[in-house]
C-alpha positions in Angstrom: 8.9 -3.1 -16.4 12.4 -3.1 -17.8 13.7 -6.4 -18.9 17.1 -5.9 -17.4 18.4 -4.6 -14.1 16.6 -4.8 -10.7 12.9 -4.6 -10.2 11.9 -3.1 -6.9 10.6 -6.3 -5.3 11.6 -8.1 -8.5 14.1 -10.6 -9.9 17.6 -9.8 -11.0 20.7 -11.7 -11.9 21.8 -14.8 -13.7 21.8 -17.5 -11.0 18.7 -19.5 -10.0 17.1 -20.6 -6.8 16.0 -24.1 -6.0 13.3 -24.5 -3.4 13.7 -27.4 -1.0 10.6 -29.5 -1.4 11.5 -33.2 -1.6 10.9 -35.9 -4.2 10.5 -33.6 -7.2 13.0 -34.1 -10.0 15.2 -31.0 -10.5 15.5 -30.1 -14.2 19.0 -30.2 -15.6 20.8 -26.9 -15.7 23.5 -25.5 -17.9 26.9 -26.5 -16.5 28.7 -23.7 -14.8 25.5 -21.8 -13.9 24.9 -22.0 -10.1 21.2 -22.5 -9.3 19.2 -21.6 -6.3 17.1 -24.7 -5.5 13.8 -24.5 -3.7 12.6 -27.6 -2.0 10.1 -28.4 -4.7 12.7 -28.2 -7.5 11.5 -24.9 -9.0 14.1 -22.5 -10.3 14.3 -18.8 -9.8 16.9 -16.0 -9.9 19.0 -14.8 -7.0 19.5 -11.1 -6.6 22.0 -9.6 -4.7 24.2 -9.3 -1.6 23.5 -6.2 15.9 24.0 -7.2 19.0 24.6 -11.0 19.1 21.8 -13.3 20.2 24.4 -15.5 21.9 24.1 -15.5 25.7 25.0 -17.6 28.7 21.7 -19.5 28.1 23.0 -21.1 24.9 22.2 -24.7 24.6 24.4 -27.6 23.3 23.3 -29.1 20.0 21.9 -32.1 21.9 19.9 -29.9 24.2 18.7 -27.8 21.3 17.4 -30.8 19.4 15.7 -32.2 22.5 14.0 -28.8 23.1 12.9 -28.3 19.5 12.2 -31.6 17.9 8.6 -31.9 19.1 7.7 -28.6 17.5 8.9 -29.7 14.0 6.6 -31.6 11.7 6.7 -33.3 8.3 4.3 -32.0 5.7 3.2 -34.3 2.8 1.1 -32.8 0.0 -0.9 -34.4 -2.8 -1.8 -32.6 -6.0 -4.6 -33.9 -8.2 -3.9 -34.2 -11.9 -6.1 -32.6 -14.6 -8.0 -35.9 -15.1 -8.9 -36.1 -11.4 -6.3 -38.8 -10.6 -3.6 -38.5 -8.0 -0.2 -38.0 -9.6 2.6 -39.0 -7.3 5.2 -37.0 -9.2 3.5 -33.7 -8.3 3.3 -34.5 -4.6 6.1 -34.1 -2.2 7.4 -33.7 1.4 8.4 -30.6 3.2 8.8 -29.4 6.7 7.0 -27.0 9.1 6.9 -26.0 12.8 4.2 -25.4 15.3 3.4 -21.7 15.7 0.7 -21.7 18.5 -1.6 -23.9 20.6 -4.5 -23.3 18.2 -2.9 -25.7 15.7 -1.3 -23.2 13.3 1.8 -24.5 11.6 4.3 -22.4 9.6 5.9 -23.6 6.4 6.9 -22.3 3.0 4.2 -21.2 0.5 5.9 -23.3 -2.2 5.5 -26.4 -0.1 1.7 -26.2 -0.2 1.2 -24.3 -3.5 -1.4 -26.0 -5.5 -1.9 -28.8 -2.9 -5.3 -30.5 -2.9 -4.4 -32.3 0.3 -1.8 -31.7 3.1 -1.0 -34.2 5.8 1.0 -33.3 8.9 3.1 -35.9 10.8 4.2 -35.2 14.4 7.2 -36.6 16.2 5.3 -39.5 17.6 4.1 -40.6 14.1 0.6 -39.3 14.5 -0.8 -38.0 11.2 -3.5 -35.4 10.6 -5.0 -33.6 7.7 -4.3 -29.9 7.6 -6.2 -26.9 6.3 -4.4 -24.3 4.3 -5.2 -21.0 6.2 -3.1 -18.5 4.2 0.0 -18.1 2.0 2.1 -15.3 0.8 4.2 -16.1 -2.3 6.1 -12.8 -2.0 7.8 -14.0 1.2 7.3 -17.8 0.6 5.4 -18.1 3.9 2.3 -20.2 4.5 0.1 -21.1 7.4 -1.7 -24.4 7.7 -3.8 -25.7 10.6 -4.5 -29.0 12.3 -7.3 -29.6 14.8 -5.2 -31.4 17.3 -5.0 -32.3 20.9 -2.8 -29.9 22.9 -0.4 -32.6 23.9 0.8 -32.8 20.3 1.3 -29.1 19.9 4.6 -27.8 21.1 5.0 -24.2 19.7 8.5 -23.0 19.0 9.6 -19.6 20.3 10.1 -17.0 17.6 13.3 -15.1 18.0 14.5 -11.7 16.8 16.4 -12.1 13.5 17.6 -8.5 13.6 20.0 -9.6 16.4 21.8 -12.1 14.3 25.5 -11.7 13.6 27.6 -13.2 10.8 29.5 -16.2 12.3 26.8 -17.0 14.9 26.0 -20.7 15.2 22.7 -21.9 14.0 20.9 -25.3 13.4 18.3 -26.5 11.0 15.7 -29.2 11.7 13.5 -30.7 9.0 12.9 -33.7 6.7 15.6 -33.7 4.1 14.7 -36.3 1.4 11.8 -37.4 3.7 14.2 -38.3 6.5 12.1 -37.2 9.5 13.6 -35.1 12.3 17.0 -34.5 10.9 19.2 -31.8 12.4 22.3 -30.1 10.9 24.3 -27.2 12.2 26.4 -24.4 10.8 26.8 -20.6 11.1 25.1 -17.5 9.7 27.2 -16.8 6.6 25.6 -13.4 5.8 22.4 -11.4 6.4 20.4 -9.1 4.2 20.5 -11.2 1.1 18.0 -10.8 -1.7 16.5 -13.9 -3.4 13.7 -14.4 -5.9 10.2 -15.2 -4.7 8.8 -18.1 -6.8 6.6 -17.2 -9.8 5.9 -13.7 -8.5 8.3 -11.4 -10.4 9.4 -9.9 -7.1 12.1 -10.7 -4.5 12.4 -11.6 -0.9 14.6 -9.1 1.0 16.5 -9.4 4.2 17.2 -13.1 3.8 19.6 -15.1 6.0 22.4 -17.0 4.3 23.7 -20.1 6.2 26.0 -23.0 5.6 23.9 -25.3 7.8 23.2 -28.2 5.4 19.7 -28.1 4.0 18.3 -30.2 1.2 15.1 -31.0 -0.6 12.5 -31.7 2.1 13.9 -29.1 4.5 11.7 -26.3 3.1 9.5 -24.8 5.7 11.5 -26.1 8.6 13.0 -23.8 11.3 16.5 -22.3 11.4 17.3 -22.0 15.1 19.7 -20.0 17.2 21.5 -21.7 20.1 18.7 -20.7 22.5 16.2 -22.8 20.6 14.5 -19.8 19.1 13.3 -19.8 15.4 15.2 -17.1 13.6 14.3 -18.2 10.1 12.4 -20.5 7.8 14.6 -22.7 5.5 13.6 -21.9 2.0 16.2 -22.4 -0.7 19.8 -23.4 -1.6 22.2 -22.3 -4.3 23.5 -25.2 -6.3 24.5 -26.5 -9.7 23.6 -30.1 -9.1 20.5 -29.7 -7.0 22.4 -30.9 -3.8 23.6 -28.7 -0.9 27.0 -27.1 -1.5 27.2 -24.8 1.6 24.9 -22.0 0.6 21.4 -22.0 2.0 18.8 -19.3 2.6 16.2 -18.7 5.2 13.4 -16.2 5.4 14.0 -14.2 8.7 11.9 -14.6 11.7 11.0 -10.9 11.9 9.4 -11.3 8.5 7.5 -14.3 9.9 6.3 -12.2 12.9 5.1 -9.4 10.6 3.4 -11.6 8.0 1.9 -14.6 9.8 -0.7 -12.8 12.0 -2.3 -11.3 8.9 -2.2 -14.6 7.1 -4.1 -16.2 10.0 -6.7 -13.4 10.0 -7.1 -12.7 6.3 -5.4 -15.5 4.4 -3.1 -13.1 2.6 -0.7 -10.2 3.2 -0.8 -6.9 1.4 2.7 -5.8 0.5 3.6 -2.1 -0.1 4.7 -1.3 -3.6 6.6 1.6 -5.3 6.4 0.7 -9.0 9.9 1.1 -10.5 12.6 -0.9 -12.1 16.2 0.0 -12.5 19.7 -1.0 -11.6 22.3 -0.4 -8.9 25.0 2.2 -9.6 28.3 0.4 -10.4 31.7 2.2 -11.2 31.1 2.2 -15.0 27.6 3.6 -14.6 28.9 6.2 -12.1 31.4 7.5 -14.7 28.7 7.7 -17.4 26.4 9.6 -15.0 29.3 11.8 -13.7 28.8 10.6 -10.1 31.5 10.8 -7.5 30.6 7.5 -5.8 29.3 4.2 -7.2 26.2 3.9 -4.9 22.5 4.5 -5.2 19.8 3.0 -7.4 19.1 4.3 -10.9 15.4 4.4 -12.0 15.1 2.9 -15.5 11.3 2.5 -15.7 8.4 3.9 -13.8 5.2 1.9 -13.9 2.2 4.0 -15.1 -0.2 5.0 -12.4 2.1 3.6 -9.7 3.0 5.4 -6.5 6.3 6.4 -8.1 4.5 7.7 -11.1 2.1 9.8 -9.1 5.0 11.2 -7.0 6.7 12.4 -10.1 9.7 10.0 -10.2 11.4 9.9 -13.6 13.0 7.0 -15.4 15.6 6.7 -18.1 14.8 8.5 -21.4 18.3 8.5 -23.0 21.2 6.1 -23.5 24.9 6.5 -24.5 27.1 4.0 -26.4 30.5 3.8 -24.9 33.1 1.3 -26.3 30.3 -0.6 -27.9 28.1 -0.9 -24.8 24.9 0.9 -24.1 24.4 2.8 -20.8 21.5 4.7 -19.3 22.3 8.4 -19.6 19.7 9.8 -17.3 16.9 8.9 -14.8 16.4 9.7 -11.1 19.0 8.2 -8.7 17.6 7.2 -5.3 20.2 7.9 -2.7 18.2 7.7 0.5 14.8 6.6 1.7 13.2 8.1 4.9 16.7 9.5 5.8 18.4 6.1 5.4 21.2 5.8 2.9 20.6 3.7 -0.2 23.6 1.9 -1.6 21.7 -0.6 -3.7 18.2 -1.9 -4.3 18.3 -4.3 -1.3 18.4 -1.2 1.1 15.1 -0.1 -0.4 13.5 -3.5 -0.3 14.6 -4.2 3.3 13.2 -0.9 4.5 9.9 -1.6 2.8 9.8 -5.1 4.3 10.8 -4.1 7.8 9.2 -0.6 8.3 6.4 0.0 5.8 2.8 -1.1 5.1 0.2 -0.3 2.5 -1.0 3.2 3.0 2.2 4.5 4.5 4.1 7.5 3.1 7.7 7.2 2.1 10.2 10.0 1.3 12.8 9.4 -1.3 15.9 11.5 -1.6 17.0 11.6 -5.3 19.5 13.1 -7.7 18.0 14.5 -10.9 20.4 16.0 -13.4 22.9 16.6 -10.7 20.4 18.4 -8.3 19.2 16.9 -5.1 15.5 16.8 -4.3 13.0 14.8 -2.3 9.7 13.2 -3.3 7.0 11.8 -1.1 4.9 8.9 -2.3 2.0 6.9 -0.8 2.5 3.2 -0.9 -0.3 1.0 -2.4 -0.7 -2.8 -2.5 1.7 -4.7 -4.7 0.1 -6.0 -7.8 0.3 -9.7 -8.8 2.6 -9.7 -11.8 
């Protein structure tokens, strides 16, 4: 894969993501470089930039909390050290929410990654050991399960994240810094963001950006609309210090609805894969390639024996030096996929996430040496890079 530019499903950019798993020391970062912080303190790179769900049935924040608090849980994990002893500094606290009456609980994959033991605490203080049923690091979603009495299980309703609008009010419930059952509120700051999936080499598309305060320990907790529906899983923040500065990210509920049933049945989810890397067309690159508009995705590298390779997609083979800078001088430019316009890599990734599965065909509209053509490829399962 190319070392620079976007990787389809991959990592791009210079900022990093911090996952929100509590009580892990966040490593120091270079001053002036904003980091995306996941709730367990791991760093990664951020990539990128319909009808409202508001209605007359909207709840007040007080009503929203009362309706939802019983469905949110604290998750504490323990990881055993290499010598077989429990090491407290590699444990931590995250959040989750009840998915169904069978005891399935949704959280982030990074919350339970490498866990030897997971304990779930319900609102009334009752604690139970949980089994890890399945996890998907490519979307940072995991399913755990407790064998519990129905009275403790209060599943939260899953909403439709495609209906979200920028500016819509939302609330987050979780366990920031281990403080159980904390709620914060804010708005949807943007939709369709692209962030890095931890330690996978790929990216999570279609992510919700919010200014509702989330901090270490919030990972895996629900982001709720004002009807009490889960419209996202709180996953990461962008920060220099490791503390919340108004930019948080949540994996959308429609991704949850697509991934979780398969995780419950099979323990993993097979993601479709194209097998290319490249970069978005910017004004400078458009001039070099003699394009009228700065939009589309330039293929730099095609992975051998990938769907893109088998379909005949071509990557960069030449470069030009202009004013001391090196630019790609050729390569296929993807301008639409299945009749949908491609402005940048996120359009391709969102289409893959929302609409496609392993085994599906996908039609790419490309420009090659100034000529338009289309290629059909058959999607296979994404490899573990």
